[in-house]
C-alpha positions in Angstrom: 179.4 -168.1 -126.9 180.1 -167.8 -130.6 177.8 -164.8 -132.4 177.1 -164.7 -136.1 176.0 -162.0 -138.2 174.0 -162.5 -141.5 174.2 -159.6 -143.6 172.0 -159.7 -147.2 169.3 -157.6 -148.6 167.3 -160.6 -149.8 165.3 -162.0 -146.9 164.9 -165.4 -148.6 168.7 -165.9 -148.5 169.0 -165.0 -144.9 166.4 -167.5 -144.2 168.2 -170.1 -146.6 171.5 -169.6 -144.5 170.0 -169.7 -141.0 168.1 -173.2 -142.3 171.1 -174.7 -143.6 173.7 -174.0 -140.9 174.5 -176.4 -138.3 174.8 -173.8 -135.6 174.5 -175.8 -132.6 176.9 -178.4 -133.7 179.6 -175.6 -134.0 178.7 -173.8 -130.7 177.1 -170.8 -132.4 174.5 -169.9 -129.8 173.2 -166.5 -131.3 172.5 -165.3 -134.8 171.3 -161.8 -135.9 170.5 -160.4 -139.2 170.9 -157.0 -141.3 169.1 -156.1 -144.4 172.1 -153.8 -145.7 175.8 -153.1 -145.2 174.8 -149.9 -143.1 172.7 -151.9 -140.6 175.4 -154.7 -140.6 178.1 -152.2 -139.6 175.9 -150.9 -137.0 175.2 -154.2 -135.5 179.1 -155.1 -135.6 180.0 -151.9 -133.6 177.3 -152.6 -131.0 177.1 -156.7 -130.9 180.8 -157.7 -131.9 179.8 -161.0 -133.7 182.7 -163.6 -134.1 181.4 -164.5 -137.5 179.9 -162.4 -140.2 178.3 -163.8 -143.5 177.6 -160.9 -146.2 176.5 -160.5 -149.6 178.6 -158.3 -151.8 175.9 -156.5 -153.9 173.6 -154.4 -151.7 172.1 -151.0 -151.7 174.0 -148.1 -149.9 176.9 -149.8 -148.0 177.7 -152.9 -150.2 179.7 -155.9 -149.4 183.0 -154.5 -150.6 182.8 -151.6 -148.3 181.5 -153.7 -145.2 184.5 -156.2 -145.8 186.9 -153.3 -146.1 185.8 -151.6 -142.9 185.5 -154.9 -140.8 189.1 -156.0 -142.1 190.3 -152.7 -140.9 188.6 -152.0 -137.5 187.8 -155.7 -136.4 190.6 -158.0 -137.8 189.4 -160.7 -135.3 186.1 -161.2 -137.1 186.0 -164.2 -139.5 184.3 -163.2 -143.0 182.4 -165.2 -145.0 181.1 -164.0 -148.5 177.8 -165.4 -149.8 177.4 -163.9 -153.4 175.8 -164.5 -156.5 178.5 -162.8 -158.4 181.8 -164.5 -159.4 183.3 -161.1 -160.0 187.2 -160.1 -160.1 186.6 -156.9 -158.3 184.6 -158.7 -155.6 187.3 -161.6 -155.2 190.0 -158.9 -155.0 188.3 -157.3 -152.2 187.7 -160.6 -150.5 191.4 -161.5 -150.8 192.4 -158.1 -149.5 190.0 -158.6 -146.4 191.4 -161.9 -145.7 187.9 -163.8 -146.0 187.7 -167.2 -144.7 185.7 -168.5 -147.7 183.7 -167.3 -150.9 180.7 -169.1 -151.3 178.6 -168.7 -154.5 175.0 -168.6 -154.5 172.9 -170.7 -154.5 174.5 -171.7 -151.1 175.3 -175.2 -150.8 174.5 -176.5 -147.2 177.6 -178.8 -147.0 180.0 -175.8 -148.2 178.3 -173.6 -145.7 178.7 -176.0 -142.9 182.4 -176.6 -143.7 183.2 -172.9 -143.4 181.4 -172.6 -140.3 183.2 -175.5 -138.8 186.6 -174.0 -140.0 185.7 -170.7 -138.7 184.5 -171.8 -135.4 187.7 -174.0 -134.8 189.8 -170.9 -135.4 188.0 -168.9 -132.8 188.2 -171.7 -130.4 192.0 -172.1 -130.9 192.7 -168.4 -130.6 190.5 -168.2 -127.5 192.5 -171.0 -125.9 195.7 -169.3 -126.8 194.9 -166.1 -125.7 196.3 -164.3 -128.6 197.1 -160.5 -128.5 196.8 -158.5 -131.6 199.9 -158.5 -133.6 202.5 -155.9 -133.5 206.3 -155.8 -134.7 207.7 -155.4 -131.4 210.6 -158.1 -132.5 213.0 -155.9 -134.6 214.2 -159.0 -136.3 210.8 -160.1 -137.5 210.2 -156.5 -138.7 213.2 -156.2 -140.5 213.3 -159.6 -142.1 209.6 -159.1 -143.5 210.5 -155.7 -145.1 213.5 -157.5 -146.9 211.3 -160.5 -147.8 208.5 -158.2 -149.2 211.0 -156.3 -151.3 212.8 -159.1 -152.8 209.5 -161.1 -153.6 208.3 -158.2 -155.4 211.3 -158.1 -157.6 211.3 -161.8 -158.1 207.6 -161.9 -159.3 208.3 -158.8 -161.7 211.0 -160.5 -163.4 209.0 -163.9 -163.5 211.9 -165.8 -162.1 210.5 -169.1 -160.8 213.7 -170.5 -159.8 214.8 -167.4 -158.1 211.4 -167.2 -156.4 211.7 -170.7 -155.1 215.2 -170.3 -153.8 214.6 -167.1 -152.0 211.4 -168.5 -150.3 213.6 -171.3 -149.0 216.1 -168.7 -147.7 213.7 -166.3 -146.0 211.6 -169.2 -144.3 214.8 -170.6 -143.1 215.6 -167.3 -141.5 212.1 -167.2 -139.9 212.7 -170.3 -138.2 215.8 -169.1 -136.4 213.8 -166.7 -134.7 213.0 -167.7 -131.1 209.4 -166.6 -130.7 207.4 -166.5 -133.7 203.5 -167.0 -132.6 200.2 -167.5 -134.9 199.6 -163.7 -135.4 203.4 -163.4 -136.7 202.5 -166.2 -139.1 199.3 -164.5 -140.0 201.1 -161.5 -140.7 203.4 -163.3 -143.1 200.9 -164.8 -144.9 199.0 -161.7 -145.2 202.0 -159.7 -146.6 202.4 -162.2 -149.3 198.5 -162.1 -150.2 198.9 -158.3 -150.7 202.0 -158.6 -152.7 200.5 -160.9 -155.1 197.2 -159.1 -155.3 199.2 -155.9 -156.1 200.9 -157.6 -159.1 197.6 -159.2 -160.4 196.1 -155.5 -160.4 199.0 -154.2 -161.9 199.2 -156.8 -164.7 195.3 -157.0 -165.0 195.5 -160.7 -164.2 192.5 -162.7 -163.9 192.5 -163.7 -160.1 190.3 -166.7 -160.5 192.9 -168.2 -163.0 195.8 -167.7 -160.5 194.0 -168.8 -157.3 191.9 -171.8 -159.1 190.8 -174.1 -156.4 193.0 -172.6 -153.8 191.5 -171.2 -150.6 191.6 -167.4 -150.6 193.3 -167.0 -147.4 195.0 -169.6 -145.6 194.1 -170.8 -141.9 195.9 -168.8 -139.1 198.1 -170.8 -136.9 199.7 -172.9 -139.6 203.2 -174.0 -139.7 206.0 -172.0 -141.4 206.6 -175.0 -143.7 203.0 -175.3 -144.9 202.8 -171.5 -145.2 205.8 -171.6 -147.4 204.6 -174.5 -149.5 201.2 -172.5 -150.2 203.2 -169.4 -151.0 205.5 -171.1 -153.5 202.3 -172.7 -155.1 200.7 -169.5 -155.7 203.7 -167.6 -156.7 204.7 -170.2 -159.2 201.1 -170.2 -160.5 201.1 -166.6 -161.1 204.4 -166.6 -162.7 203.3 -169.4 -165.1 200.0 -167.3 -165.7 202.1 -164.3 -166.7 204.6 -166.2 -169.0 201.5 -167.8 -170.8 199.8 -164.3 -171.0 203.1 -163.0 -172.8 203.0 -165.8 -175.2 199.6 -165.4 -176.0 199.8 -161.6 -176.7 202.0 -162.0 -179.9 199.6 -164.6 -181.3 195.9 -164.0 -180.3 193.6 -165.1 -183.1 191.2 -162.4 -183.7 189.1 -164.3 -186.2 188.6 -166.9 -183.3 187.5 -164.2 -181.0 185.2 -162.8 -183.5 183.7 -166.0 -184.4 183.1 -166.5 -180.5 181.2 -163.4 -180.4 179.0 -164.3 -183.4 178.2 -167.6 -181.4 177.7 -165.8 -178.1 176.7 -162.1 -178.8 173.0 -162.7 -177.1 174.5 -163.6 -173.8 174.0 -161.0 -171.5 177.4 -161.4 -169.6 179.6 -161.1 -172.9 182.2 -158.1 -172.7 185.6 -157.1 -173.3 186.6 -158.6 -169.8 185.0 -161.7 -170.4 186.8 -162.2 -173.6 190.1 -161.1 -172.5 189.9 -163.6 -169.9 188.7 -166.5 -172.0 191.2 -166.0 -174.6 193.9 -165.1 -172.1 195.1 -161.9 -173.1 195.2 -158.4 -171.5 192.1 -156.1 -172.2 194.3 -153.4 -173.6 195.9 -155.4 -175.9 192.8 -157.1 -177.3 191.0 -153.8 -177.6 193.6 -152.3 -179.6 194.1 -155.2 -181.9 190.5 -155.8 -182.5 190.0 -152.3 -183.5 192.8 -152.3 -185.7 191.8 -155.2 -187.8 188.0 -154.6 -187.8 187.7 -150.8 -187.5 185.4 -150.9 -184.3 186.1 -151.7 -181.0 184.6 -154.9 -179.4 181.8 -153.2 -177.4 180.6 -151.6 -180.6 180.8 -154.6 -182.5 178.7 -156.8 -179.9 176.0 -153.9 -179.9 176.0 -153.9 -183.7 175.2 -157.6 -183.9 172.6 -157.3 -181.1 171.2 -154.4 -182.8 170.8 -156.1 -186.3 169.4 -159.3 -184.7 167.0 -157.2 -183.0 166.1 -155.4 -186.0 165.1 -158.7 -187.8 163.1 -159.9 -184.8 161.0 -156.8 -184.7 160.3 -156.7 -188.4 159.2 -160.2 -188.1 156.5 -158.9 -186.0 155.8 -161.9 -183.9 157.6 -161.3 -180.4 157.0 -158.7 -177.8 159.8 -156.0 -177.7 160.6 -156.9 -174.1 161.1 -160.7 -175.2 163.3 -159.4 -178.0 165.2 -157.4 -175.7 166.0 -160.4 -173.5 166.9 -162.5 -176.7 169.7 -160.1 -177.6 171.3 -159.9 -174.2 169.5 -156.9 -172.6 167.7 -157.6 -169.2 166.8 -154.0 -168.7 164.3 -153.0 -171.1 164.8 -149.2 -170.8 168.4 -149.5 -171.6 167.8 -151.8 -174.7 165.5 -148.9 -176.0 168.2 -146.5 -175.6 170.6 -148.5 -177.3 168.3 -149.3 -180.2 167.3 -145.6 -180.7 170.7 -144.4 -180.6 171.8 -147.0 -183.2 169.0 -146.8 -185.7 167.7 -143.2 -184.8 164.1 -144.7 -184.3 162.6 -146.5 -181.3 161.6 -150.3 -181.7 158.1 -149.3 -181.7 158.3 -147.0 -184.6 160.3 -149.4 -186.5 157.7 -152.2 -186.0 154.9 -149.4 -187.2 157.1 -148.5 -190.2 
Protein backbone atom coordinates (compact mmCIF):
# COMPACT_ATOMS: atom_id res chain seq x y z
CA UNK A 1 0.00 0.00 0.00
CA UNK A 2 1.39 3.40 -1.03
CA UNK A 3 0.86 6.23 1.48
CA UNK A 4 0.87 9.96 0.76
CA UNK A 5 1.17 12.96 3.09
CA UNK A 6 0.04 16.47 2.05
CA UNK A 7 1.68 19.33 4.00
CA UNK A 8 0.24 22.81 3.47
CA UNK A 9 -1.00 25.54 5.81
CA UNK A 10 -3.87 26.35 3.43
CA UNK A 11 -6.75 23.92 3.85
CA UNK A 12 -8.22 24.71 0.44
CA UNK A 13 -4.92 23.73 -1.22
CA UNK A 14 -4.91 20.39 0.61
CA UNK A 15 -8.50 19.83 -0.48
CA UNK A 16 -7.66 20.75 -4.09
CA UNK A 17 -4.78 18.28 -4.19
CA UNK A 18 -6.97 15.54 -2.73
CA UNK A 19 -9.69 16.31 -5.26
CA UNK A 20 -7.33 16.40 -8.28
CA UNK A 21 -5.30 13.28 -7.49
CA UNK A 22 -6.26 9.99 -9.17
CA UNK A 23 -5.14 8.14 -6.07
CA UNK A 24 -6.77 4.78 -6.71
CA UNK A 25 -5.35 4.62 -10.23
CA UNK A 26 -1.82 4.73 -8.82
CA UNK A 27 -2.33 2.38 -5.90
CA UNK A 28 -2.32 5.14 -3.28
CA UNK A 29 -4.59 3.80 -0.57
CA UNK A 30 -3.92 6.17 2.32
CA UNK A 31 -3.70 9.97 2.46
CA UNK A 32 -3.03 12.14 5.50
CA UNK A 33 -2.73 15.90 5.94
CA UNK A 34 -0.57 18.26 7.99
CA UNK A 35 -1.19 22.00 8.42
CA UNK A 36 2.48 22.94 8.81
CA UNK A 37 5.99 21.55 8.58
CA UNK A 38 6.28 20.64 12.25
CA UNK A 39 3.11 18.56 12.16
CA UNK A 40 4.28 17.07 8.87
CA UNK A 41 7.60 15.92 10.33
CA UNK A 42 5.80 14.25 13.26
CA UNK A 43 3.54 12.35 10.87
CA UNK A 44 6.49 11.37 8.68
CA UNK A 45 8.27 9.91 11.71
CA UNK A 46 5.18 8.08 12.98
CA UNK A 47 3.52 7.06 9.72
CA UNK A 48 6.43 6.78 7.24
CA UNK A 49 4.63 7.85 4.03
CA UNK A 50 5.98 6.90 0.62
CA UNK A 51 5.21 10.30 -0.96
CA UNK A 52 5.22 13.76 0.61
CA UNK A 53 3.62 16.74 -1.15
CA UNK A 54 4.64 19.98 0.55
CA UNK A 55 4.21 23.71 0.28
CA UNK A 56 7.34 25.86 0.71
CA UNK A 57 6.18 28.96 2.58
CA UNK A 58 4.60 27.91 5.88
CA UNK A 59 4.75 29.22 9.47
CA UNK A 60 7.21 27.56 11.83
CA UNK A 61 9.00 24.74 10.04
CA UNK A 62 8.72 25.75 6.40
CA UNK A 63 9.03 23.64 3.27
CA UNK A 64 12.76 24.29 2.86
CA UNK A 65 13.52 22.88 6.31
CA UNK A 66 11.10 19.98 5.83
CA UNK A 67 12.75 19.03 2.52
CA UNK A 68 16.21 19.19 4.08
CA UNK A 69 15.26 16.94 7.01
CA UNK A 70 13.37 14.41 4.90
CA UNK A 71 16.20 14.19 2.36
CA UNK A 72 18.70 13.50 5.16
CA UNK A 73 16.66 11.13 7.33
CA UNK A 74 14.24 9.49 4.89
CA UNK A 75 15.91 9.42 1.45
CA UNK A 76 13.49 6.75 0.25
CA UNK A 77 10.51 9.16 0.41
CA UNK A 78 9.43 10.70 -2.89
CA UNK A 79 9.14 14.49 -2.58
CA UNK A 80 6.81 16.78 -4.52
CA UNK A 81 6.76 20.55 -4.01
CA UNK A 82 3.51 22.46 -4.58
CA UNK A 83 4.36 26.13 -4.19
CA UNK A 84 3.11 29.52 -5.25
CA UNK A 85 6.69 30.84 -5.28
CA UNK A 86 8.99 30.52 -8.27
CA UNK A 87 11.95 31.42 -6.08
CA UNK A 88 15.67 30.72 -6.49
CA UNK A 89 16.23 29.71 -2.85
CA UNK A 90 13.25 27.37 -2.91
CA UNK A 91 14.41 25.81 -6.17
CA UNK A 92 17.92 25.43 -4.79
CA UNK A 93 16.66 23.50 -1.75
CA UNK A 94 14.46 21.41 -4.03
CA UNK A 95 17.51 20.47 -6.10
CA UNK A 96 19.55 19.65 -3.01
CA UNK A 97 16.73 17.49 -1.62
CA UNK A 98 16.22 15.60 -4.89
CA UNK A 99 12.56 16.45 -5.27
CA UNK A 100 10.70 14.55 -7.97
CA UNK A 101 8.80 17.61 -9.18
CA UNK A 102 8.31 21.31 -8.40
CA UNK A 103 4.69 22.19 -9.17
CA UNK A 104 3.58 25.82 -9.19
CA UNK A 105 0.23 26.87 -7.76
CA UNK A 106 -2.49 26.97 -8.85
CA UNK A 107 -2.02 23.21 -9.14
CA UNK A 108 -2.73 21.70 -12.53
CA UNK A 109 -4.50 18.33 -12.24
CA UNK A 110 -2.66 16.77 -15.20
CA UNK A 111 0.75 17.83 -13.88
CA UNK A 112 -0.07 16.49 -10.43
CA UNK A 113 -1.20 13.12 -11.76
CA UNK A 114 1.78 12.74 -14.08
CA UNK A 115 4.03 13.32 -11.08
CA UNK A 116 2.10 10.87 -8.91
CA UNK A 117 2.31 8.26 -11.67
CA UNK A 118 6.07 8.77 -11.95
CA UNK A 119 6.58 8.51 -8.18
CA UNK A 120 4.49 5.39 -7.77
CA UNK A 121 6.27 3.66 -10.65
CA UNK A 122 9.61 4.36 -8.97
CA UNK A 123 8.31 3.06 -5.64
CA UNK A 124 6.96 -0.13 -7.22
CA UNK A 125 10.20 -0.65 -9.14
CA UNK A 126 12.24 -0.30 -5.96
CA UNK A 127 9.97 -2.70 -4.09
CA UNK A 128 10.40 -5.30 -6.84
CA UNK A 129 14.15 -4.84 -6.84
CA UNK A 130 14.43 -4.98 -3.02
CA UNK A 131 17.01 -2.21 -3.15
CA UNK A 132 19.19 -1.66 -0.12
CA UNK A 133 20.44 1.76 1.02
CA UNK A 134 23.44 2.81 -1.01
CA UNK A 135 26.95 2.65 0.38
CA UNK A 136 30.33 2.72 -1.29
CA UNK A 137 31.51 -0.74 -0.30
CA UNK A 138 32.92 -1.11 -3.78
CA UNK A 139 36.29 0.61 -3.61
CA UNK A 140 36.49 0.95 -7.40
CA UNK A 141 33.23 2.95 -7.54
CA UNK A 142 34.17 5.10 -4.55
CA UNK A 143 37.57 6.05 -5.97
CA UNK A 144 36.17 6.67 -9.43
CA UNK A 145 33.39 8.96 -8.16
CA UNK A 146 35.86 10.99 -6.09
CA UNK A 147 38.10 11.50 -9.15
CA UNK A 148 35.03 12.30 -11.25
CA UNK A 149 33.91 15.04 -8.84
CA UNK A 150 37.30 16.76 -8.72
CA UNK A 151 37.72 16.74 -12.48
CA UNK A 152 34.18 17.93 -13.25
CA UNK A 153 34.50 20.86 -10.82
CA UNK A 154 37.77 21.90 -12.45
CA UNK A 155 36.33 21.86 -15.99
CA UNK A 156 33.16 23.72 -14.99
CA UNK A 157 35.33 26.36 -13.33
CA UNK A 158 37.31 26.69 -16.56
CA UNK A 159 34.10 26.86 -18.66
CA UNK A 160 35.70 24.25 -20.90
CA UNK A 161 32.89 22.70 -22.94
CA UNK A 162 35.03 20.39 -25.05
CA UNK A 163 37.02 19.17 -22.07
CA UNK A 164 33.82 18.65 -20.09
CA UNK A 165 32.24 16.50 -22.82
CA UNK A 166 35.42 14.46 -23.27
CA UNK A 167 35.87 13.80 -19.58
CA UNK A 168 32.23 12.74 -19.28
CA UNK A 169 32.80 10.15 -22.00
CA UNK A 170 35.93 8.88 -20.27
CA UNK A 171 34.47 8.60 -16.78
CA UNK A 172 31.24 6.96 -17.90
CA UNK A 173 33.32 4.55 -19.96
CA UNK A 174 35.09 3.62 -16.72
CA UNK A 175 31.78 3.27 -14.86
CA UNK A 176 30.63 0.77 -17.50
CA UNK A 177 33.65 -1.43 -16.79
CA UNK A 178 32.52 -2.03 -13.20
CA UNK A 179 30.88 -5.43 -12.85
CA UNK A 180 28.11 -4.52 -10.40
CA UNK A 181 26.58 -1.06 -10.53
CA UNK A 182 22.98 -1.10 -9.35
CA UNK A 183 20.27 1.56 -9.36
CA UNK A 184 21.45 3.00 -6.05
CA UNK A 185 24.95 3.52 -7.44
CA UNK A 186 23.44 5.23 -10.48
CA UNK A 187 21.39 7.47 -8.19
CA UNK A 188 24.54 8.37 -6.29
CA UNK A 189 26.34 9.35 -9.50
CA UNK A 190 23.37 11.54 -10.44
CA UNK A 191 23.17 13.15 -7.03
CA UNK A 192 26.86 13.99 -6.91
CA UNK A 193 26.61 15.82 -10.22
CA UNK A 194 23.56 17.80 -9.06
CA UNK A 195 25.45 18.87 -5.94
CA UNK A 196 28.47 19.92 -8.01
CA UNK A 197 26.30 21.96 -10.37
CA UNK A 198 24.36 23.54 -7.53
CA UNK A 199 27.56 24.60 -5.76
CA UNK A 200 28.83 26.19 -8.99
CA UNK A 201 25.58 28.10 -9.48
CA UNK A 202 25.56 29.36 -5.90
CA UNK A 203 29.21 30.39 -6.12
CA UNK A 204 28.63 32.33 -9.35
CA UNK A 205 25.19 33.72 -8.43
CA UNK A 206 23.51 31.95 -11.35
CA UNK A 207 19.81 31.96 -12.11
CA UNK A 208 18.97 28.30 -11.52
CA UNK A 209 15.83 28.52 -13.67
CA UNK A 210 17.84 29.68 -16.67
CA UNK A 211 20.21 26.73 -16.34
CA UNK A 212 17.54 24.10 -15.76
CA UNK A 213 14.86 25.62 -18.03
CA UNK A 214 12.39 22.80 -18.73
CA UNK A 215 14.71 20.07 -17.52
CA UNK A 216 13.46 17.87 -14.68
CA UNK A 217 15.12 18.90 -11.44
CA UNK A 218 16.22 15.42 -10.52
CA UNK A 219 16.47 12.52 -12.90
CA UNK A 220 14.66 9.25 -12.41
CA UNK A 221 16.42 6.59 -10.40
CA UNK A 222 17.23 3.36 -12.22
CA UNK A 223 18.25 4.99 -15.50
CA UNK A 224 20.97 3.70 -17.74
CA UNK A 225 24.49 5.11 -17.58
CA UNK A 226 24.13 6.39 -21.15
CA UNK A 227 21.01 8.39 -20.33
CA UNK A 228 22.49 9.77 -17.12
CA UNK A 229 25.61 10.85 -19.02
CA UNK A 230 23.54 12.57 -21.72
CA UNK A 231 21.50 14.53 -19.20
CA UNK A 232 24.57 15.54 -17.23
CA UNK A 233 26.31 16.64 -20.41
CA UNK A 234 23.28 18.71 -21.42
CA UNK A 235 23.05 20.44 -18.05
CA UNK A 236 26.81 20.98 -17.81
CA UNK A 237 26.95 22.55 -21.28
CA UNK A 238 23.93 24.70 -20.50
CA UNK A 239 25.64 25.96 -17.34
CA UNK A 240 28.87 26.74 -19.26
CA UNK A 241 26.93 28.58 -21.99
CA UNK A 242 25.08 30.57 -19.34
CA UNK A 243 28.32 31.59 -17.64
CA UNK A 244 29.99 32.55 -20.94
CA UNK A 245 27.02 34.76 -21.86
CA UNK A 246 27.08 36.24 -18.37
CA UNK A 247 30.72 37.19 -18.76
CA UNK A 248 29.99 38.84 -22.12
CA UNK A 249 27.06 40.80 -20.73
CA UNK A 250 29.09 42.09 -17.79
CA UNK A 251 31.17 44.23 -20.13
CA UNK A 252 28.27 45.74 -22.03
CA UNK A 253 25.27 46.04 -19.72
CA UNK A 254 23.02 48.92 -20.86
CA UNK A 255 22.22 50.86 -17.70
CA UNK A 256 19.92 53.24 -19.56
CA UNK A 257 17.86 50.27 -20.71
CA UNK A 258 17.64 49.01 -17.13
CA UNK A 259 16.65 52.45 -15.86
CA UNK A 260 13.93 52.69 -18.50
CA UNK A 261 12.66 49.25 -17.49
CA UNK A 262 12.42 50.44 -13.87
CA UNK A 263 10.52 53.54 -15.04
CA UNK A 264 7.96 51.33 -16.75
CA UNK A 265 7.66 48.76 -13.96
CA UNK A 266 8.43 50.38 -10.60
CA UNK A 267 4.80 49.93 -9.49
CA UNK A 268 5.14 46.13 -9.73
CA UNK A 269 5.56 44.66 -6.24
CA UNK A 270 8.07 42.03 -7.38
CA UNK A 271 10.63 44.36 -8.96
CA UNK A 272 13.99 44.18 -7.19
CA UNK A 273 17.74 43.95 -7.74
CA UNK A 274 17.45 40.15 -8.02
CA UNK A 275 14.72 40.38 -10.66
CA UNK A 276 16.65 42.95 -12.71
CA UNK A 277 19.91 41.00 -12.53
CA UNK A 278 18.19 37.86 -13.79
CA UNK A 279 16.29 39.69 -16.52
CA UNK A 280 19.32 41.50 -17.88
CA UNK A 281 21.64 38.54 -17.46
CA UNK A 282 24.15 40.20 -15.16
CA UNK A 283 25.36 39.52 -11.62
CA UNK A 284 23.70 41.40 -8.77
CA UNK A 285 27.03 42.67 -7.50
CA UNK A 286 28.09 44.11 -10.84
CA UNK A 287 24.71 45.67 -11.58
CA UNK A 288 24.49 47.28 -8.14
CA UNK A 289 27.96 48.85 -8.39
CA UNK A 290 27.56 50.00 -12.01
CA UNK A 291 24.13 51.55 -11.40
CA UNK A 292 25.32 53.45 -8.33
CA UNK A 293 28.43 54.68 -10.13
CA UNK A 294 26.32 56.15 -12.94
CA UNK A 295 23.26 57.42 -11.06
CA UNK A 296 24.68 58.05 -7.56
CA UNK A 297 22.08 55.88 -5.85
CA UNK A 298 21.56 52.14 -5.68
CA UNK A 299 18.73 50.36 -7.48
CA UNK A 300 16.59 49.88 -4.39
CA UNK A 301 16.84 53.57 -3.55
CA UNK A 302 15.90 54.50 -7.10
CA UNK A 303 12.84 52.22 -7.10
CA UNK A 304 11.73 53.67 -3.74
CA UNK A 305 12.17 57.24 -4.99
CA UNK A 306 10.04 56.58 -8.09
CA UNK A 307 7.33 54.93 -5.97
CA UNK A 308 7.30 57.71 -3.39
CA UNK A 309 7.10 60.54 -5.92
CA UNK A 310 4.25 58.79 -7.68
CA UNK A 311 2.49 58.14 -4.36
CA UNK A 312 2.86 61.83 -3.48
CA UNK A 313 1.10 62.86 -6.70
CA UNK A 314 -1.74 60.42 -6.05
CA UNK A 315 -2.16 61.60 -2.44
CA UNK A 316 -2.19 65.26 -3.43
CA UNK A 317 -4.85 64.52 -6.06
CA UNK A 318 -7.04 63.45 -3.10
CA UNK A 319 -9.14 61.01 -5.13
CA UNK A 320 -8.04 57.59 -3.83
CA UNK A 321 -7.79 55.89 -0.44
CA UNK A 322 -4.25 55.60 0.88
CA UNK A 323 -4.54 51.80 0.95
CA UNK A 324 -5.31 51.81 -2.78
CA UNK A 325 -2.41 54.16 -3.45
CA UNK A 326 -0.03 51.86 -1.56
CA UNK A 327 -1.07 48.95 -3.77
CA UNK A 328 -0.81 51.06 -6.91
CA UNK A 329 2.82 51.90 -6.18
CA UNK A 330 3.83 48.32 -5.37
CA UNK A 331 3.19 47.85 -1.63
CA UNK A 332 0.81 45.12 -0.51
CA UNK A 333 1.62 45.77 3.16
CA UNK A 334 0.01 49.11 4.13
CA UNK A 335 1.98 49.54 7.36
CA UNK A 336 5.25 49.02 5.46
CA UNK A 337 4.17 51.63 2.91
CA UNK A 338 3.54 54.09 5.76
CA UNK A 339 7.02 53.47 7.19
CA UNK A 340 8.77 53.91 3.84
CA UNK A 341 6.72 57.03 3.03
CA UNK A 342 7.41 58.71 6.36
CA UNK A 343 11.11 57.91 6.16
CA UNK A 344 11.27 59.40 2.66
CA UNK A 345 9.15 62.58 3.17
CA UNK A 346 9.46 62.99 6.99
CA UNK A 347 5.66 63.15 7.25
CA UNK A 348 2.95 60.52 6.99
CA UNK A 349 0.64 60.11 3.97
CA UNK A 350 -2.28 61.40 6.04
CA UNK A 351 -0.37 64.51 7.12
CA UNK A 352 0.60 65.22 3.52
CA UNK A 353 -3.02 64.95 2.44
CA UNK A 354 -4.22 67.28 5.21
CA UNK A 355 -1.48 69.80 4.43
